[in-house]
C-alpha positions, 0 to 999 in steps of 0.5 A: 255636201251630205252629212248624216248624223245619227239618222234613224227611221221607225215607222208603223206597219199593219204588223206593228212598229218597224225600225228601218234605219238606226244611227246612220252616220257618214258624210259625202264630200262635194264632187264625190261618188259614194255607193251604198250597198247592203241586203234587201230591206236594209233601208237604202232607198229610205235613206235616199228619200230622207236625204232628198227631204221626201221623208222625215227621219225619226231621229238624227240630223240630215244636212245637205249643202250646209242646210238642215233638211226639213222639206223636199230640197230643190237642188237634187236630181233623182234617178229611180229603179225604173225610168218612170217616163210618161208614156204619152210624152216624147222623150225630149218632153220627158226630159223637160219635165223638171223645168215644167214642174219648177214653173220654168219655161221649158223652151228655155231648156230645150237646147240643154235637153238636146245636148244631154240626149246627144251626150248619152247617145240619144240625140236621134231619139228625142221625138220617140215615145218611151215604148219605142226605146229599149230599157237601157235607152229609157234609163239614159233618158231618165238620167238626162231628166235628172240632169236637166236643171244641172243639180249639184247632187244626184241621188240614184236608187238602183237605176241599172238593176233591171238591165242586162249585164252588158247594158249595165256595164255600158251605163256604168261607164256612161254615168262616170262620163256624165258625172265628170270623171277626170274633170274638176267640176264633178257632181256629188253622187250617192248611188244605191246598188245591190251589186258589189262589183258595180259599187266598187267600179263606180265609187270613191268610197263604198258604204256597206250596210247591215240587214234591217235595221240598216246600220253602217257596217263599214266604209271602204275607200276605193283607190282604183285609178281613174278613169275606170275602164272595162279592164279595171274589173280584171285587176287584182285590186278590184277583186280584193275590194269586192272580196273585202266588201263581200266579207263585211256583208257576210258577217253575222248581224 
């Protein structure tokens, strides 16, 4: 679904030239959930924007669903670090926003919006304003918005990083359910996080990045059984994987 081949990013800042990414090369298979973990400033968010076509790479090749990325791609849902809900719009109208931006009739998607809100436990909150929901509930609504047009690819940029630990764990399980864990019809997900435990809990594979300029230090397969549960975090295999990734991140650049 995603092919990155020698992708690099260099940009000009007031202080001079900054190399954010260097020679990034890995793939994400269709239906796979891959997490991306690395230190702050290593270019994880930049890489998501390159994949989405929101920012051109300085070097290398980016291919999504068999097509080179040369402009913003339509068949993608993005979830950001903050919910970015329009504060004057009801939750259901926030969820319907992608249909409006795509020039589609929002009324044709109202039933789907309601179905998605019910799926994430917000069925009774569609008429509320964002300020009436907790941070975790707002992030659930943002996930529904990303899923509205049923994109085959989800790019998620630390969507749960600002939440408390209990809400974060709950939304990890929610994401796996929405992703289609245990089903044959899974979306493809590339998920950025600073949390090693979150990266291991969610992923089929964890891509570990170096400090800037961001490079791929290691790709770690996660062979923990699915479906994942809270008990997964207590297993010896889970602990061994988190330690392995921690050791990779601790290596000198």
